[in-house]
Structures are given as C-alpha cells and as structure tokens.
ROBA-108463 format. One record per residue: x, y, z of N, C-alpha, C in turn; residue number from 1. Coordinates in nm, 2 decimals. Layout:
BEGIN
+--------+--------+--------+--------+--------+--------+--------+--------+--------+-----+
:   n.c1 :   n.c2 :   n.c3 :  ca.c1 :  ca.c2 :  ca.c3 :   c.c1 :   c.c2 :   c.c3 : num :
+--------+--------+--------+--------+--------+--------+--------+--------+--------+-----+
:      X :      Y :      Z :      X :      Y :      Z :      X :      Y :      Z : NUM :
...
+--------+--------+--------+--------+--------+--------+--------+--------+--------+-----+
END
This chain:
BEGIN
+--------+--------+--------+--------+--------+--------+--------+--------+--------+-----+
:   n.c1 :   n.c2 :   n.c3 :  ca.c1 :  ca.c2 :  ca.c3 :   c.c1 :   c.c2 :   c.c3 : num :
+--------+--------+--------+--------+--------+--------+--------+--------+--------+-----+
:  12.17 :   6.50 :   9.68 :  12.07 :   6.62 :   9.70 :  12.12 :   6.74 :   9.62 :   1 :
:  12.03 :   6.82 :   9.58 :  12.06 :   6.95 :   9.51 :  12.12 :   7.05 :   9.60 :   2 :
:  12.21 :   7.14 :   9.54 :  12.26 :   7.24 :   9.62 :  12.24 :   7.38 :   9.56 :   3 :
:  12.26 :   7.47 :   9.65 :  12.24 :   7.61 :   9.62 :  12.35 :   7.70 :   9.68 :   4 :
:  12.37 :   7.83 :   9.63 :  12.48 :   7.90 :   9.68 :  12.41 :   7.98 :   9.80 :   5 :
:  12.47 :   7.97 :   9.90 :  12.43 :   8.04 :  10.03 :  12.52 :   8.17 :  10.04 :   6 :
:  12.46 :   8.28 :  10.03 :  12.53 :   8.41 :  10.05 :  12.60 :   8.42 :  10.19 :   7 :
:  12.54 :   8.38 :  10.29 :  12.60 :   8.39 :  10.42 :  12.71 :   8.29 :  10.44 :   8 :
:  12.70 :   8.17 :  10.40 :  12.80 :   8.07 :  10.40 :  12.91 :   8.08 :  10.31 :   9 :
:  12.88 :   8.15 :  10.20 :  12.97 :   8.18 :  10.08 :  13.02 :   8.05 :  10.02 :  10 :
:  12.92 :   7.95 :  10.00 :  12.96 :   7.83 :   9.94 :  12.83 :   7.76 :   9.89 :  11 :
:  12.85 :   7.65 :   9.81 :  12.75 :   7.56 :   9.78 :  12.70 :   7.48 :   9.89 :  12 :
:  12.57 :   7.48 :   9.92 :  12.52 :   7.41 :  10.04 :  12.40 :   7.33 :  10.00 :  13 :
:  12.37 :   7.23 :  10.09 :  12.24 :   7.16 :  10.08 :  12.13 :   7.25 :  10.13 :  14 :
:  12.01 :   7.22 :  10.09 :  11.90 :   7.31 :  10.14 :  11.78 :   7.23 :  10.16 :  15 :
:  11.69 :   7.28 :  10.24 :  11.57 :   7.22 :  10.27 :  11.45 :   7.32 :  10.23 :  16 :
:  11.34 :   7.26 :  10.18 :  11.24 :   7.34 :  10.14 :  11.12 :   7.34 :  10.24 :  17 :
:  11.07 :   7.45 :  10.27 :  10.96 :   7.46 :  10.37 :  10.84 :   7.54 :  10.30 :  18 :
:  10.71 :   7.50 :  10.33 :  10.60 :   7.57 :  10.27 :  10.54 :   7.67 :  10.37 :  19 :
:  10.49 :   7.78 :  10.32 :  10.43 :   7.88 :  10.40 :  10.30 :   7.93 :  10.33 :  20 :
:  10.21 :   7.98 :  10.40 :  10.09 :   8.04 :  10.35 :  10.13 :   8.17 :  10.28 :  21 :
:  10.07 :   8.20 :  10.15 :  10.08 :   8.32 :  10.09 :   9.96 :   8.35 :  10.01 :  22 :
:   9.96 :   8.47 :   9.94 :   9.85 :   8.51 :   9.87 :   9.89 :   8.60 :   9.75 :  23 :
:   9.82 :   8.59 :   9.64 :   9.87 :   8.67 :   9.52 :   9.74 :   8.71 :   9.45 :  24 :
:   9.73 :   8.83 :   9.40 :   9.61 :   8.87 :   9.33 :   9.62 :   8.83 :   9.18 :  25 :
:   9.51 :   8.75 :   9.13 :   9.51 :   8.70 :   9.00 :   9.38 :   8.75 :   8.94 :  26 :
:   9.38 :   8.83 :   8.83 :   9.27 :   8.89 :   8.77 :   9.17 :   8.95 :   8.87 :  27 :
:   9.22 :   9.03 :   8.97 :   9.15 :   9.11 :   9.06 :   9.10 :   9.02 :   9.18 :  28 :
:   9.14 :   8.89 :   9.19 :   9.09 :   8.80 :   9.29 :   9.21 :   8.76 :   9.37 :  29 :
:   9.20 :   8.76 :   9.51 :   9.31 :   8.72 :   9.59 :   9.31 :   8.57 :   9.60 :  30 :
:   9.42 :   8.50 :   9.57 :   9.43 :   8.36 :   9.56 :   9.53 :   8.31 :   9.68 :  31 :
:   9.49 :   8.24 :   9.77 :   9.58 :   8.18 :   9.86 :   9.64 :   8.05 :   9.82 :  32 :
:   9.77 :   8.04 :   9.84 :   9.84 :   7.92 :   9.81 :   9.96 :   7.90 :   9.89 :  33 :
:  10.02 :   7.77 :   9.89 :  10.14 :   7.74 :   9.96 :  10.27 :   7.78 :   9.89 :  34 :
:  10.34 :   7.87 :   9.94 :  10.46 :   7.92 :   9.88 :  10.58 :   7.83 :   9.93 :  35 :
:  10.67 :   7.80 :   9.84 :  10.79 :   7.72 :   9.89 :  10.91 :   7.82 :   9.91 :  36 :
:  10.98 :   7.79 :  10.01 :  11.10 :   7.87 :  10.05 :  11.22 :   7.77 :  10.07 :  37 :
:  11.34 :   7.80 :  10.01 :  11.45 :   7.71 :  10.03 :  11.54 :   7.78 :  10.14 :  38 :
:  11.59 :   7.70 :  10.23 :  11.68 :   7.75 :  10.34 :  11.81 :   7.66 :  10.34 :  39 :
:  11.91 :   7.73 :  10.37 :  12.05 :   7.66 :  10.38 :  12.04 :   7.57 :  10.51 :  40 :
:  12.09 :   7.44 :  10.48 :  12.09 :   7.34 :  10.59 :  12.20 :   7.37 :  10.69 :  41 :
:  12.29 :   7.45 :  10.66 :  12.41 :   7.48 :  10.75 :  12.37 :   7.61 :  10.84 :  42 :
:  12.32 :   7.72 :  10.78 :  12.30 :   7.84 :  10.87 :  12.16 :   7.88 :  10.88 :  43 :
:  12.07 :   7.82 :  10.80 :  11.93 :   7.86 :  10.80 :  11.89 :   7.98 :  10.72 :  44 :
:  11.98 :   8.03 :  10.65 :  11.95 :   8.15 :  10.57 :  11.87 :   8.10 :  10.44 :  45 :
:  11.79 :   8.19 :  10.40 :  11.71 :   8.17 :  10.28 :  11.81 :   8.17 :  10.16 :  46 :
:  11.79 :   8.07 :  10.06 :  11.87 :   8.06 :   9.94 :  11.78 :   8.07 :   9.82 :  47 :
:  11.83 :   8.11 :   9.71 :  11.75 :   8.11 :   9.59 :  11.78 :   7.98 :   9.51 :  48 :
:  11.67 :   7.92 :   9.47 :  11.67 :   7.80 :   9.39 :  11.57 :   7.82 :   9.27 :  49 :
:  11.63 :   7.81 :   9.15 :  11.54 :   7.84 :   9.02 :  11.41 :   7.76 :   9.03 :  50 :
:  11.41 :   7.63 :   9.05 :  11.30 :   7.55 :   9.05 :  11.19 :   7.59 :   9.16 :  51 :
:  11.23 :   7.64 :   9.26 :  11.15 :   7.70 :   9.37 :  11.09 :   7.82 :   9.33 :  52 :
:  11.17 :   7.91 :   9.27 :  11.12 :   8.03 :   9.21 :  11.02 :   8.02 :   9.10 :  53 :
:  11.04 :   7.92 :   9.01 :  10.95 :   7.89 :   8.90 :  10.81 :   7.83 :   8.97 :  54 :
:  10.83 :   7.75 :   9.06 :  10.70 :   7.70 :   9.14 :  10.62 :   7.81 :   9.19 :  55 :
:  10.69 :   7.91 :   9.26 :  10.61 :   8.02 :   9.33 :  10.56 :   8.12 :   9.22 :  56 :
:  10.62 :   8.12 :   9.10 :  10.57 :   8.22 :   9.00 :  10.44 :   8.15 :   8.93 :  57 :
:  10.43 :   8.03 :   8.93 :  10.31 :   7.96 :   8.88 :  10.20 :   7.92 :   8.96 :  58 :
:  10.23 :   7.89 :   9.09 :  10.14 :   7.84 :   9.19 :  10.01 :   7.92 :   9.20 :  59 :
:  10.01 :   8.05 :   9.21 :   9.88 :   8.11 :   9.22 :   9.80 :   8.11 :   9.10 :  60 :
:   9.86 :   8.10 :   8.99 :   9.78 :   8.09 :   8.87 :   9.72 :   7.96 :   8.85 :  61 :
:   9.78 :   7.85 :   8.89 :   9.74 :   7.71 :   8.88 :   9.63 :   7.70 :   8.98 :  62 :
:   9.64 :   7.76 :   9.09 :   9.53 :   7.76 :   9.19 :   9.42 :   7.82 :   9.15 :  63 :
:   9.43 :   7.94 :   9.09 :   9.32 :   8.02 :   9.03 :   9.24 :   7.94 :   8.93 :  64 :
:   9.31 :   7.87 :   8.84 :   9.25 :   7.79 :   8.73 :   9.17 :   7.67 :   8.80 :  65 :
:   9.24 :   7.61 :   8.90 :   9.18 :   7.50 :   8.96 :   9.04 :   7.55 :   9.03 :  66 :
:   9.04 :   7.66 :   9.10 :   8.93 :   7.71 :   9.17 :   8.81 :   7.73 :   9.07 :  67 :
:   8.85 :   7.80 :   8.96 :   8.74 :   7.84 :   8.86 :   8.69 :   7.72 :   8.78 :  68 :
:   8.78 :   7.62 :   8.76 :   8.73 :   7.49 :   8.70 :   8.63 :   7.42 :   8.79 :  69 :
:   8.66 :   7.41 :   8.92 :   8.57 :   7.35 :   9.01 :   8.44 :   7.42 :   9.01 :  70 :
:   8.44 :   7.56 :   9.01 :   8.31 :   7.64 :   9.01 :   8.23 :   7.61 :   8.89 :  71 :
:   8.30 :   7.60 :   8.76 :   8.22 :   7.57 :   8.64 :   8.17 :   7.43 :   8.64 :  72 :
:   8.24 :   7.34 :   8.71 :   8.19 :   7.19 :   8.72 :   8.07 :   7.18 :   8.81 :  73 :
:   8.06 :   7.27 :   8.91 :   7.96 :   7.26 :   9.00 :   7.83 :   7.34 :   8.97 :  74 :
:   7.84 :   7.41 :   8.85 :   7.72 :   7.50 :   8.81 :   7.62 :   7.41 :   8.74 :  75 :
+--------+--------+--------+--------+--------+--------+--------+--------+--------+-----+
END
C-alpha cells in the first residue's frame, strides 16, 4: 500500500481515501463532483497525496465535459 507523510504522526503512514461531495465553477457553471481526500490510517489526520491532488484538480473539468457531451448527444 502506498504511504504519505503525516504531519501529526511525523512519519510515513498508510492512508485511506474517502470521497465527499464538492463543487467547483467551470466556465461560469457550478459543477458538482466527488472529491477525494486522503486520511492517515493511524491518527485520522488529512494527508497530502499527489495523485489525489491531481484527481481533484481535474475531476470538475472532466465532469463538465461529460455533462456537455451528453447535452450535445441528446439534442
């Protein structure tokens, strides 16, 4: 399993990823998506994971494109 640095535990720890509802404005439109957050398995503190950060940066834009592709296909 991958590990991340936990600031509270002050060491490399295993982590668990949970999803939560979030929203982001893309081209003036509010897009709802599932945001991923990584938590330390030892203390429960949120930890930073590059892959999770990349996912969260791209997810609203991918959702926006999917929504508008579906709208074009239904017209």
